[in-house]
PQR file with spaces between the fields and no chain letter, atoms N, CA, C, O and H, PARSE charges and radii, in Angstrom:
ATOM       1  N    MET     1      56.200   -2.410   -5.201 -0.4000 1.5000
ATOM       2  CA   MET     1      55.387   -1.890   -4.269 -0.0000 2.0000
ATOM       3  C    MET     1      55.344   -3.224   -3.379  0.5500 1.7000
ATOM       4  O    MET     1      54.319   -3.864   -3.614 -0.5500 1.4000
ATOM       5  N    SER     2      56.066   -3.735   -2.551 -0.4000 1.5000
ATOM       6  CA   SER     2      56.077   -5.172   -2.614 -0.0000 2.0000
ATOM       7  C    SER     2      56.203   -5.102   -0.469  0.5500 1.7000
ATOM       8  O    SER     2      56.963   -4.450    0.247 -0.5500 1.4000
ATOM       9  H    SER     2      56.899   -3.215   -2.361  0.4000 1.0000
ATOM      10  N    THR     3      54.968   -6.194   -0.075 -0.4000 1.5000
ATOM      11  CA   THR     3      54.562   -5.898    1.441 -0.0000 2.0000
ATOM      12  C    THR     3      55.346   -7.470    2.234  0.5500 1.7000
ATOM      13  O    THR     3      55.318   -8.570    1.681 -0.5500 1.4000
ATOM      14  H    THR     3      54.351   -6.724   -0.657  0.4000 1.0000
ATOM      15  N    ASP     4      55.800   -7.279    3.193 -0.4000 1.5000
ATOM      16  CA   ASP     4      56.041   -8.428    3.890 -0.0000 2.0000
ATOM      17  C    ASP     4      54.980   -9.152    5.003  0.5500 1.7000
ATOM      18  O    ASP     4      54.988   -8.958    6.218 -0.5500 1.4000
ATOM      19  H    ASP     4      55.823   -6.386    3.642  0.4000 1.0000
ATOM      20  N    HIS     5      53.969  -10.135    4.166 -0.4000 1.5000
ATOM      21  CA   HIS     5      52.718  -10.332    5.637 -0.0000 2.0000
ATOM      22  C    HIS     5      53.357  -11.788    6.108  0.5500 1.7000
ATOM      23  O    HIS     5      52.576  -12.674    6.458 -0.5500 1.4000
ATOM      24  H    HIS     5      53.962  -10.294    3.178  0.4000 1.0000
ATOM      25  N    GLY     6      54.868  -12.038    6.113 -0.4000 1.5000
ATOM      26  CA   GLY     6      55.240  -13.049    7.013 -0.0000 2.0000
ATOM      27  C    GLY     6      56.105  -12.868    8.109  0.5500 1.7000
ATOM      28  O    GLY     6      56.624  -13.803    8.718 -0.5500 1.4000
ATOM      29  H    GLY     6      55.502  -11.318    5.829  0.4000 1.0000
ATOM      30  N    ALA     7      56.274  -11.626    8.378 -0.4000 1.5000
ATOM      31  CA   ALA     7      56.898  -10.544    9.397 -0.0000 2.0000
ATOM      32  C    ALA     7      56.077  -10.335   10.823  0.5500 1.7000
ATOM      33  O    ALA     7      55.167   -9.538   11.053 -0.5500 1.4000
ATOM      34  H    ALA     7      55.852  -10.866    7.884  0.4000 1.0000
ATOM      35  N    PRO     8      56.765  -11.426   11.816 -0.5600 1.5000
ATOM      36  CA   PRO     8      55.537  -11.031   13.042  0.2800 2.0000
ATOM      37  C    PRO     8      55.401   -9.936   13.416  0.5500 1.7000
ATOM      38  O    PRO     8      56.214   -9.200   12.856 -0.5500 1.4000
ATOM      39  N    PRO     9      54.408   -9.131   14.493 -0.5600 1.5000
ATOM      40  CA   PRO     9      54.267   -7.774   14.528  0.2800 2.0000
ATOM      41  C    PRO     9      55.416   -7.412   15.785  0.5500 1.7000
ATOM      42  O    PRO     9      55.888   -8.094   16.695 -0.5500 1.4000
ATOM      43  N    PRO    10      55.576   -6.221   15.418 -0.5600 1.5000
ATOM      44  CA   PRO    10      57.056   -5.437   16.430  0.2800 2.0000
ATOM      45  C    PRO    10      56.733   -5.714   17.971  0.5500 1.7000
ATOM      46  O    PRO    10      57.720   -5.930   18.675 -0.5500 1.4000
ATOM      47  N    GLY    11      55.352   -5.737   18.646 -0.4000 1.5000
ATOM      48  CA   GLY    11      56.087   -6.026   19.684 -0.0000 2.0000
ATOM      49  C    GLY    11      56.146   -7.276   20.208  0.5500 1.7000
ATOM      50  O    GLY    11      56.531   -7.368   21.373 -0.5500 1.4000
ATOM      51  H    GLY    11      54.551   -5.561   18.074  0.4000 1.0000
ATOM      52  N    SER    12      55.728   -8.676   19.359 -0.4000 1.5000
ATOM      53  CA   SER    12      55.780   -9.927   19.766 -0.0000 2.0000
ATOM      54  C    SER    12      57.098  -10.585   19.216  0.5500 1.7000
ATOM      55  O    SER    12      56.953  -11.743   18.824 -0.5500 1.4000
ATOM      56  H    SER    12      55.415   -8.601   18.412  0.4000 1.0000
ATOM      57  N    SER    13      58.388  -10.035   19.118 -0.4000 1.5000
ATOM      58  CA   SER    13      59.387  -10.176   18.770 -0.0000 2.0000
ATOM      59  C    SER    13      60.258  -11.171   19.592  0.5500 1.7000
ATOM      60  O    SER    13      60.037  -10.889   20.770 -0.5500 1.4000
ATOM      61  H    SER    13      58.506   -9.094   19.437  0.4000 1.0000
ATOM      62  N    ARG    14      61.079  -12.128   19.533 -0.4000 1.5000
ATOM      63  CA   ARG    14      61.883  -12.525   20.143 -0.0000 2.0000
ATOM      64  C    ARG    14      62.657  -12.391   20.876  0.5500 1.7000
ATOM      65  O    ARG    14      62.946  -13.047   21.877 -0.5500 1.4000
ATOM      66  H    ARG    14      61.259  -12.357   18.576  0.4000 1.0000
ATOM      67  N    ALA    15      63.208  -11.232   20.302 -0.4000 1.5000
ATOM      68  CA   ALA    15      64.658   -9.924   20.963 -0.0000 2.0000
ATOM      69  C    ALA    15      63.854   -9.589   22.260  0.5500 1.7000
ATOM      70  O    ALA    15      64.542   -9.525   23.279 -0.5500 1.4000
ATOM      71  H    ALA    15      62.973  -10.700   19.488  0.4000 1.0000
ATOM      72  N    ARG    16      62.262   -9.322   22.422 -0.4000 1.5000
ATOM      73  CA   ARG    16      61.750   -8.343   23.160 -0.0000 2.0000
ATOM      74  C    ARG    16      61.653   -9.565   24.599  0.5500 1.7000
ATOM      75  O    ARG    16      61.793   -9.406   25.812 -0.5500 1.4000
ATOM      76  H    ARG    16      61.703   -9.374   21.595  0.4000 1.0000
ATOM      77  N    TRP    17      61.354  -10.765   23.754 -0.4000 1.5000
ATOM      78  CA   TRP    17      61.103  -11.697   25.727 -0.0000 2.0000
ATOM      79  C    TRP    17      62.826  -12.017   26.269  0.5500 1.7000
ATOM      80  O    TRP    17      63.166  -12.073   27.450 -0.5500 1.4000
ATOM      81  H    TRP    17      61.240  -10.894   22.769  0.4000 1.0000
ATOM      82  N    VAL    18      63.615  -12.172   25.247 -0.4000 1.5000
ATOM      83  CA   VAL    18      65.065  -12.406   25.339 -0.0000 2.0000
ATOM      84  C    VAL    18      65.430  -11.254   26.607  0.5500 1.7000
ATOM      85  O    VAL    18      65.840  -11.495   27.742 -0.5500 1.4000
ATOM      86  H    VAL    18      63.339  -12.126   24.287  0.4000 1.0000
ATOM      87  N    PHE    19      65.090   -9.790   25.897 -0.4000 1.5000
ATOM      88  CA   PHE    19      65.751   -8.660   26.414 -0.0000 2.0000
ATOM      89  C    PHE    19      64.826   -8.449   27.980  0.5500 1.7000
ATOM      90  O    PHE    19      65.342   -7.771   28.869 -0.5500 1.4000
ATOM      91  H    PHE    19      64.757   -9.594   24.975  0.4000 1.0000
ATOM      92  N    VAL    20      63.454   -9.091   28.190 -0.4000 1.5000
ATOM      93  CA   VAL    20      62.825   -9.388   29.362 -0.0000 2.0000
ATOM      94  C    VAL    20      63.252  -10.375   30.311  0.5500 1.7000
ATOM      95  O    VAL    20      63.082  -10.213   31.519 -0.5500 1.4000
ATOM      96  H    VAL    20      63.035   -9.642   27.469  0.4000 1.0000
ATOM      97  N    GLY    21      63.751  -11.303   29.862 -0.4000 1.5000
ATOM      98  CA   GLY    21      64.176  -12.456   30.149 -0.0000 2.0000
ATOM      99  C    GLY    21      65.679  -11.961   31.258  0.5500 1.7000
ATOM     100  O    GLY    21      65.678  -12.271   32.449 -0.5500 1.4000
ATOM     101  H    GLY    21      63.888  -11.434   28.880  0.4000 1.0000
ATOM     102  N    PHE    22      66.668  -11.307   30.721 -0.4000 1.5000
ATOM     103  CA   PHE    22      67.865  -10.692   31.047 -0.0000 2.0000
ATOM     104  C    PHE    22      67.803   -9.753   32.091  0.5500 1.7000
ATOM     105  O    PHE    22      68.475   -9.848   33.118 -0.5500 1.4000
ATOM     106  H    PHE    22      66.669  -11.055   29.753  0.4000 1.0000
ATOM     107  N    LEU    23      66.938   -8.765   31.825 -0.4000 1.5000
ATOM     108  CA   LEU    23      66.233   -8.208   32.924 -0.0000 2.0000
ATOM     109  C    LEU    23      65.612   -8.933   34.309  0.5500 1.7000
ATOM     110  O    LEU    23      65.836   -8.582   35.467 -0.5500 1.4000
ATOM     111  H    LEU    23      66.392   -8.687   30.991  0.4000 1.0000
ATOM     112  N    ALA    24      65.049   -9.676   34.005 -0.4000 1.5000
ATOM     113  CA   ALA    24      64.760  -10.267   35.348 -0.0000 2.0000
ATOM     114  C    ALA    24      66.073  -11.005   36.329  0.5500 1.7000
ATOM     115  O    ALA    24      66.341  -10.966   37.529 -0.5500 1.4000
ATOM     116  H    ALA    24      64.867   -9.961   33.064  0.4000 1.0000
ATOM     117  N    ILE    25      66.559  -11.523   35.404 -0.4000 1.5000
ATOM     118  CA   ILE    25      67.773  -12.236   35.959 -0.0000 2.0000
ATOM     119  C    ILE    25      68.918  -11.151   36.893  0.5500 1.7000
ATOM     120  O    ILE    25      69.579  -11.214   37.929 -0.5500 1.4000
ATOM     121  H    ILE    25      66.341  -11.555   34.428  0.4000 1.0000
ATOM     122  N    ALA    26      68.644  -10.155   35.767 -0.4000 1.5000
ATOM     123  CA   ALA    26      69.647   -8.918   36.050 -0.0000 2.0000
ATOM     124  C    ALA    26      69.250   -8.503   37.959  0.5500 1.7000
ATOM     125  O    ALA    26      69.943   -8.335   38.963 -0.5500 1.4000
ATOM     126  H    ALA    26      68.107  -10.103   34.925  0.4000 1.0000
ATOM     127  N    ALA    27      68.011   -8.486   37.701 -0.4000 1.5000
ATOM     128  CA   ALA    27      66.928   -7.911   38.788 -0.0000 2.0000
ATOM     129  C    ALA    27      67.114   -8.658   40.312  0.5500 1.7000
ATOM     130  O    ALA    27      67.143   -8.131   41.424 -0.5500 1.4000
ATOM     131  H    ALA    27      67.449   -8.622   36.886  0.4000 1.0000
ATOM     132  N    TYR    28      67.211   -9.887   39.980 -0.4000 1.5000
ATOM     133  CA   TYR    28      67.063  -11.297   40.683 -0.0000 2.0000
ATOM     134  C    TYR    28      68.593  -11.184   41.398  0.5500 1.7000
ATOM     135  O    TYR    28      68.599  -11.133   42.628 -0.5500 1.4000
ATOM     136  H    TYR    28      67.187  -10.315   39.076  0.4000 1.0000
ATOM     137  N    LEU    29      69.724  -11.147   40.777 -0.4000 1.5000
ATOM     138  CA   LEU    29      70.859  -10.852   41.137 -0.0000 2.0000
ATOM     139  C    LEU    29      70.967   -9.745   41.828  0.5500 1.7000
ATOM     140  O    LEU    29      70.954   -9.857   43.054 -0.5500 1.4000
ATOM     141  H    LEU    29      69.718  -11.189   39.778  0.4000 1.0000
ATOM     142  N    LEU    30      71.065   -8.753   41.382 -0.4000 1.5000
ATOM     143  CA   LEU    30      71.113   -7.478   42.355 -0.0000 2.0000
ATOM     144  C    LEU    30      70.372   -7.514   43.396  0.5500 1.7000
ATOM     145  O    LEU    30      71.067   -7.411   44.407 -0.5500 1.4000
ATOM     146  H    LEU    30      71.076   -8.662   40.386  0.4000 1.0000
ATOM     147  N    VAL    31      68.974   -7.641   43.678 -0.4000 1.5000
ATOM     148  CA   VAL    31      69.061   -8.203   44.930 -0.0000 2.0000
ATOM     149  C    VAL    31      69.054   -9.011   45.433  0.5500 1.7000
ATOM     150  O    VAL    31      68.284   -8.870   46.384 -0.5500 1.4000
ATOM     151  H    VAL    31      68.409   -7.725   42.857  0.4000 1.0000
ATOM     152  N    SER    32      69.679  -10.354   45.411 -0.4000 1.5000
ATOM     153  CA   SER    32      70.107  -11.268   46.381 -0.0000 2.0000
ATOM     154  C    SER    32      71.411  -10.888   46.322  0.5500 1.7000
ATOM     155  O    SER    32      71.842  -11.380   47.365 -0.5500 1.4000
ATOM     156  H    SER    32      70.305  -10.469   44.639  0.4000 1.0000
ATOM     157  N    GLU    33      72.278  -10.370   45.826 -0.4000 1.5000
ATOM     158  CA   GLU    33      73.482  -10.262   46.223 -0.0000 2.0000
ATOM     159  C    GLU    33      74.076   -8.391   46.818  0.5500 1.7000
ATOM     160  O    GLU    33      75.161   -7.957   47.205 -0.5500 1.4000
ATOM     161  H    GLU    33      71.928   -9.971   44.979  0.4000 1.0000
ATOM     162  N    HIS    34      73.224   -7.995   46.686 -0.4000 1.5000
ATOM     163  CA   HIS    34      72.938   -6.604   47.352 -0.0000 2.0000
ATOM     164  C    HIS    34      72.012   -6.428   48.702  0.5500 1.7000
ATOM     165  O    HIS    34      72.123   -5.258   49.069 -0.5500 1.4000
ATOM     166  H    HIS    34      72.343   -8.347   46.371  0.4000 1.0000
ATOM     167  N    ARG    35      71.029   -7.265   49.683 -0.4000 1.5000
ATOM     168  CA   ARG    35      70.307   -7.385   50.130 -0.0000 2.0000
ATOM     169  C    ARG    35      70.866   -6.602   51.154  0.5500 1.7000
ATOM     170  O    ARG    35      70.289   -5.558   51.458 -0.5500 1.4000
ATOM     171  H    ARG    35      70.939   -8.215   49.385  0.4000 1.0000
ATOM     172  N    ALA    36      71.978   -6.962   51.784 -0.4000 1.5000
ATOM     173  CA   ALA    36      72.507   -6.010   53.008 -0.0000 2.0000
ATOM     174  C    ALA    36      72.296   -4.162   52.666  0.5500 1.7000
ATOM     175  O    ALA    36      72.062   -3.247   53.456 -0.5500 1.4000
ATOM     176  H    ALA    36      72.446   -7.810   51.537  0.4000 1.0000
ATOM     177  N    HIS    37      72.437   -4.152   51.611 -0.4000 1.5000
ATOM     178  CA   HIS    37      72.605   -2.676   50.868 -0.0000 2.0000
ATOM     179  C    HIS    37      71.499   -2.204   51.056  0.5500 1.7000
ATOM     180  O    HIS    37      71.359   -1.099   51.581 -0.5500 1.4000
ATOM     181  H    HIS    37      72.626   -4.896   50.969  0.4000 1.0000
ATOM     182  N    LEU    38      70.351   -3.058   50.608 -0.4000 1.5000
ATOM     183  CA   LEU    38      68.922   -2.559   50.310 -0.0000 2.0000
ATOM     184  C    LEU    38      68.398   -2.337   51.974  0.5500 1.7000
ATOM     185  O    LEU    38      68.036   -1.286   52.502 -0.5500 1.4000
ATOM     186  H    LEU    38      70.465   -3.956   50.182  0.4000 1.0000
ATOM     187  N    ALA    39      68.446   -2.993   52.264 -0.4000 1.5000
ATOM     188  CA   ALA    39      68.120   -3.404   54.304 -0.0000 2.0000
ATOM     189  C    ALA    39      68.659   -2.277   54.360  0.5500 1.7000
ATOM     190  O    ALA    39      67.711   -1.497   54.272 -0.5500 1.4000
ATOM     191  H    ALA    39      68.741   -3.847   51.835  0.4000 1.0000
ATOM     192  N    GLN    40      69.660   -1.648   54.458 -0.4000 1.5000
ATOM     193  CA   GLN    40      70.351   -0.179   55.161 -0.0000 2.0000
ATOM     194  C    GLN    40      69.513    0.782   54.645  0.5500 1.7000
ATOM     195  O    GLN    40      68.985    1.587   55.412 -0.5500 1.4000
ATOM     196  H    GLN    40      70.431   -2.281   54.529  0.4000 1.0000
ATOM     197  N    ALA    41      69.281    0.825   53.275 -0.4000 1.5000
ATOM     198  CA   ALA    41      68.590    2.254   52.389 -0.0000 2.0000
ATOM     199  C    ALA    41      66.843    2.063   52.852  0.5500 1.7000
ATOM     200  O    ALA    41      66.094    2.952   52.447 -0.5500 1.4000
ATOM     201  H    ALA    41      69.710    0.171   52.652  0.4000 1.0000
ATOM     202  N    LEU    42      66.479    1.387   53.343 -0.4000 1.5000
ATOM     203  CA   LEU    42      64.885    1.109   53.681 -0.0000 2.0000
ATOM     204  C    LEU    42      64.700    2.462   54.437  0.5500 1.7000
ATOM     205  O    LEU    42      64.196    3.416   53.845 -0.5500 1.4000
ATOM     206  H    LEU    42      67.088    0.665   53.672  0.4000 1.0000
ATOM     207  N    PRO    43      65.093    2.555   55.710 -0.5600 1.5000
ATOM     208  CA   PRO    43      64.738    3.745   56.488  0.2800 2.0000
ATOM     209  C    PRO    43      65.278    5.349   55.714  0.5500 1.7000
ATOM     210  O    PRO    43      64.832    6.286   56.377 -0.5500 1.4000
ATOM     211  N    TRP    44      65.944    5.723   54.744 -0.4000 1.5000
ATOM     212  CA   TRP    44      66.039    6.579   54.004 -0.0000 2.0000
ATOM     213  C    TRP    44      64.998    6.921   52.730  0.5500 1.7000
ATOM     214  O    TRP    44      64.484    7.968   52.336 -0.5500 1.4000
ATOM     215  H    TRP    44      66.306    4.962   54.205  0.4000 1.0000
ATOM     216  N    LEU    45      64.940    5.517   52.278 -0.4000 1.5000
ATOM     217  CA   LEU    45      63.804    5.421   51.128 -0.0000 2.0000
ATOM     218  C    LEU    45      62.222    5.577   51.663  0.5500 1.7000
ATOM     219  O    LEU    45      61.246    5.822   50.954 -0.5500 1.4000
ATOM     220  H    LEU    45      65.358    4.667   52.598  0.4000 1.0000
ATOM     221  N    ILE    46      62.234    5.461   52.467 -0.4000 1.5000
ATOM     222  CA   ILE    46      60.770    5.242   53.526 -0.0000 2.0000
ATOM     223  C    ILE    46      60.891    7.257   53.899  0.5500 1.7000
ATOM     224  O    ILE    46      60.273    7.869   53.028 -0.5500 1.4000
ATOM     225  H    ILE    46      63.027    5.262   53.043  0.4000 1.0000
ATOM     226  N    LEU    47      61.406    8.006   54.745 -0.4000 1.5000
ATOM     227  CA   LEU    47      62.268    9.055   54.737 -0.0000 2.0000
ATOM     228  C    LEU    47      61.643    9.766   53.329  0.5500 1.7000
ATOM     229  O    LEU    47      60.519   10.261   53.407 -0.5500 1.4000
ATOM     230  H    LEU    47      61.908    7.509   55.453  0.4000 1.0000
ATOM     231  N    LEU    48      62.562    9.825   51.720 -0.4000 1.5000
ATOM     232  CA   LEU    48      62.426   10.013   51.198 -0.0000 2.0000
ATOM     233  C    LEU    48      61.064    9.920   50.545  0.5500 1.7000
ATOM     234  O    LEU    48      60.735   10.925   49.914 -0.5500 1.4000
ATOM     235  H    LEU    48      63.475    9.423   51.657  0.4000 1.0000
ATOM     236  N    ALA    49      60.282    9.000   50.568 -0.4000 1.5000
ATOM     237  CA   ALA    49      58.749    8.681   50.393 -0.0000 2.0000
ATOM     238  C    ALA    49      58.041    9.938   51.062  0.5500 1.7000
ATOM     239  O    ALA    49      57.196   10.317   50.251 -0.5500 1.4000
ATOM     240  H    ALA    49      60.549    8.184   51.080  0.4000 1.0000
ATOM     241  N    CYS    50      58.022   10.628   52.022 -0.4000 1.5000
ATOM     242  CA   CYS    50      56.851   11.345   52.721 -0.0000 2.0000
ATOM     243  C    CYS    50      56.878   12.404   52.287  0.5500 1.7000
ATOM     244  O    CYS    50      55.827   13.043   52.341 -0.5500 1.4000
ATOM     245  H    CYS    50      58.709   10.320   52.681  0.4000 1.0000
ATOM     246  N    PRO    51      58.263   13.131   51.584 -0.5600 1.5000
ATOM     247  CA   PRO    51      58.197   14.526   50.884  0.2800 2.0000
ATOM     248  C    PRO    51      57.576   14.489   49.683  0.5500 1.7000
ATOM     249  O    PRO    51      57.018   15.490   49.233 -0.5500 1.4000
ATOM     250  N    LEU    52      57.608   13.307   49.028 -0.4000 1.5000
ATOM     251  CA   LEU    52      57.884   12.782   47.711 -0.0000 2.0000
ATOM     252  C    LEU    52      55.972   12.414   47.382  0.5500 1.7000
ATOM     253  O    LEU    52      55.385   12.754   46.355 -0.5500 1.4000
ATOM     254  H    LEU    52      58.060   12.493   49.394  0.4000 1.0000
ATOM     255  N    MET    53      55.207   11.505   48.811 -0.4000 1.5000
ATOM     256  CA   MET    53      53.973   11.494   48.864 -0.0000 2.0000
ATOM     257  C    MET    53      53.108   13.406   48.791  0.5500 1.7000
ATOM     258  O    MET    53      52.321   13.820   47.940 -0.5500 1.4000
ATOM     259  H    MET    53      55.684   11.229   49.645  0.4000 1.0000
ATOM     260  N    HIS    54      53.594   14.053   49.853 -0.4000 1.5000
ATOM     261  CA   HIS    54      52.659   15.237   50.007 -0.0000 2.0000
ATOM     262  C    HIS    54      52.928   16.085   48.888  0.5500 1.7000
ATOM     263  O    HIS    54      51.945   16.720   48.505 -0.5500 1.4000
ATOM     264  H    HIS    54      54.233   13.716   50.544  0.4000 1.0000
ATOM     265  N    VAL    55      54.228   16.309   48.121 -0.4000 1.5000
ATOM     266  CA   VAL    55      53.864   16.857   46.951 -0.0000 2.0000
ATOM     267  C    VAL    55      53.263   16.328   45.728  0.5500 1.7000
ATOM     268  O    VAL    55      52.910   16.986   44.750 -0.5500 1.4000
ATOM     269  H    VAL    55      55.027   15.794   48.432  0.4000 1.0000
ATOM     270  N    PHE    56      53.174   14.863   45.920 -0.4000 1.5000
ATOM     271  CA   PHE    56      52.010   14.545   44.354 -0.0000 2.0000
ATOM     272  C    PHE    56      50.813   14.429   44.963  0.5500 1.7000
ATOM     273  O    PHE    56      49.841   14.800   44.304 -0.5500 1.4000
ATOM     274  H    PHE    56      53.461   14.328   46.715  0.4000 1.0000
ATOM     275  N    MET    57      50.597   13.936   46.243 -0.4000 1.5000
ATOM     276  CA   MET    57      49.059   14.010   46.369 -0.0000 2.0000
ATOM     277  C    MET    57      48.536   14.491   46.530  0.5500 1.7000
ATOM     278  O    MET    57      47.351   14.186   46.396 -0.5500 1.4000
ATOM     279  H    MET    57      51.386   13.635   46.778  0.4000 1.0000
ATOM     280  N    HIS    58      49.171   16.445   47.242 -0.4000 1.5000
ATOM     281  CA   HIS    58      48.637   17.610   47.076 -0.0000 2.0000
ATOM     282  C    HIS    58      48.609   18.168   46.026  0.5500 1.7000
ATOM     283  O    HIS    58      48.231   19.313   46.273 -0.5500 1.4000
ATOM     284  H    HIS    58      50.134   16.693   47.351  0.4000 1.0000
ATOM     285  N    ARG    59      48.764   18.071   45.094 -0.4000 1.5000
ATOM     286  CA   ARG    59      48.665   18.667   43.558 -0.0000 2.0000
ATOM     287  C    ARG    59      48.106   19.152   43.719  0.5500 1.7000
ATOM     288  O    ARG    59      48.409   20.293   44.069 -0.5500 1.4000
ATOM     289  H    ARG    59      49.071   17.140   44.894  0.4000 1.0000
ATOM     290  N    GLY    60      46.251   18.618   43.586 -0.4000 1.5000
ATOM     291  CA   GLY    60      45.076   18.981   43.328 -0.0000 2.0000
ATOM     292  C    GLY    60      44.835   20.444   44.109  0.5500 1.7000
ATOM     293  O    GLY    60      44.078   21.290   43.634 -0.5500 1.4000
ATOM     294  H    GLY    60      46.005   17.691   43.302  0.4000 1.0000
ATOM     295  N    HIS    61      45.417   20.603   45.105 -0.4000 1.5000
ATOM     296  CA   HIS    61      44.863   21.473   46.351 -0.0000 2.0000
ATOM     297  C    HIS    61      45.338   23.231   45.477  0.5500 1.7000
ATOM     298  O    HIS    61      44.639   24.236   45.604 -0.5500 1.4000
ATOM     299  H    HIS    61      46.032   19.916   45.491  0.4000 1.0000
ATOM     300  N    ALA    62      46.404   23.184   44.804 -0.4000 1.5000
ATOM     301  CA   ALA    62      46.651   24.501   44.751 -0.0000 2.0000
ATOM     302  C    ALA    62      45.906   25.203   43.700  0.5500 1.7000
ATOM     303  O    ALA    62      46.366   26.331   43.523 -0.5500 1.4000
ATOM     304  H    ALA    62      46.972   22.368   44.701  0.4000 1.0000
ATOM     305  N    ASP    63      45.063   24.961   43.059 -0.4000 1.5000
ATOM     306  CA   ASP    63      44.072   25.797   42.273 -0.0000 2.0000
ATOM     307  C    ASP    63      42.634   26.191   42.732  0.5500 1.7000
ATOM     308  O    ASP    63      41.689   26.591   42.052 -0.5500 1.4000
ATOM     309  H    ASP    63      44.690   24.044   43.202  0.4000 1.0000
ATOM     310  N    ARG    64      42.750   25.928   44.312 -0.4000 1.5000
ATOM     311  CA   ARG    64      41.534   26.438   45.124 -0.0000 2.0000
ATOM     312  C    ARG    64      41.572   28.273   45.312  0.5500 1.7000
ATOM     313  O    ARG    64      42.570   28.963   45.520 -0.5500 1.4000
ATOM     314  H    ARG    64      43.518   25.603   44.864  0.4000 1.0000
ATOM     315  N    GLY    65      40.778   28.526   45.226 -0.4000 1.5000
ATOM     316  CA   GLY    65      41.013   30.066   45.612 -0.0000 2.0000
ATOM     317  C    GLY    65      41.082   30.207   46.890  0.5500 1.7000
ATOM     318  O    GLY    65      40.924   29.080   47.359 -0.5500 1.4000
ATOM     319  H    GLY    65      39.967   27.966   45.056  0.4000 1.0000
ATOM     320  N    ASN    66      41.266   31.138   47.922 -0.4000 1.5000
ATOM     321  CA   ASN    66      41.307   31.524   49.233 -0.0000 2.0000
ATOM     322  C    ASN    66      39.881   31.668   50.116  0.5500 1.7000
ATOM     323  O    ASN    66      39.778   32.363   51.127 -0.5500 1.4000
ATOM     324  H    ASN    66      41.394   32.054   47.541  0.4000 1.0000
ATOM     325  N    ASP    67      39.006   31.013   49.631 -0.4000 1.5000
ATOM     326  CA   ASP    67      37.736   30.618   50.099 -0.0000 2.0000
ATOM     327  C    ASP    67      37.396   30.833   51.894  0.5500 1.7000
ATOM     328  O    ASP    67      36.199   30.848   52.182 -0.5500 1.4000
ATOM     329  H    ASP    67      39.090   30.448   48.809  0.4000 1.0000
ATOM     330  N    HIS    68      38.303   30.975   52.940 -0.4000 1.5000
ATOM     331  CA   HIS    68      38.718   30.494   54.176 -0.0000 2.0000
ATOM     332  C    HIS    68      37.470   31.639   54.591  0.5500 1.7000
ATOM     333  O    HIS    68      37.217   32.765   54.162 -0.5500 1.4000
ATOM     334  H    HIS    68      39.275   30.962   52.706  0.4000 1.0000
ATOM     335  N    ALA    69      36.840   30.776   55.627 -0.4000 1.5000
ATOM     336  CA   ALA    69      35.721   31.629   56.506 -0.0000 2.0000
ATOM     337  C    ALA    69      36.990   32.107   57.678  0.5500 1.7000
ATOM     338  O    ALA    69      37.569   31.287   58.390 -0.5500 1.4000
ATOM     339  H    ALA    69      37.046   29.862   55.975  0.4000 1.0000
ATOM     340  N    SER    70      37.235   33.451   57.690 -0.4000 1.5000
ATOM     341  CA   SER    70      37.323   33.923   58.861 -0.0000 2.0000
ATOM     342  C    SER    70      36.605   34.621   59.903  0.5500 1.7000
ATOM     343  O    SER    70      37.163   34.884   60.968 -0.5500 1.4000
ATOM     344  H    SER    70      36.764   34.117   57.112  0.4000 1.0000
């Protein structure tokens, strides 16, 4: 049974940092090249956020009983 004590932990590999760098460069290029498209989609994204916020923020109200004072 041999153990490799010289290997780095899986979370700190060089490949992970290279991948993070690639994602950062790709995100910058996407945003810089498609800024006009993002600006056109912004009103629709805000309208889409309204029902999503309503669904996720009112999740806790479903389990309450009908305790309405009428």
